[in-house]
C-alpha positions in Angstrom: 8.7 2.1 4.1 8.2 0.5 7.4 4.2 1.5 8.8 2.7 1.2 12.0 -1.0 -0.3 11.9 -4.2 -1.1 15.4 -5.4 -4.0 15.3 -8.2 -3.7 17.8 -7.9 -1.5 20.0 -5.2 -1.3 22.3 -2.8 -3.8 20.0 0.1 -2.4 17.4 1.7 -4.2 14.6 5.3 -2.0 13.1 6.0 -3.9 9.9 7.1 -3.2 5.9 3.9 -1.4 4.5 2.5 -4.0 1.3 -0.3 -2.3 0.6 -3.6 0.0 0.7 -6.9 -1.3 0.8 -10.5 -0.1 -0.8 -11.8 0.0 3.2 -8.9 2.6 4.1 -6.8 -0.1 5.9 -3.1 -1.1 4.9 -1.3 -4.3 4.5 2.3 -5.0 5.9 4.4 -7.8 6.5 6.0 -9.5 9.4 8.3 -11.9 8.4 6.1 -13.6 6.5 3.1 -12.7 7.9 1.0 -9.6 6.5 -1.6 -8.2 8.9 -4.2 -5.2 7.7 -5.2 -2.8 9.7 -5.7 0.6 10.9 -2.5 3.6 9.6 -1.6 5.0 12.7 -1.5 9.0 11.7 2.1 10.5 12.1 1.9 13.5 15.1 4.0 16.7 13.5 
């Protein structure tokens, strides 16, 4: 599943969901790199 996270205040990363972290962040994979950050909430 494709997910978007924020790193810092203005950098967003979109990649394949890897896992949920205990502190509320999620990890996504882009090519060979795994990034962890706060998930972007979905708009309804």
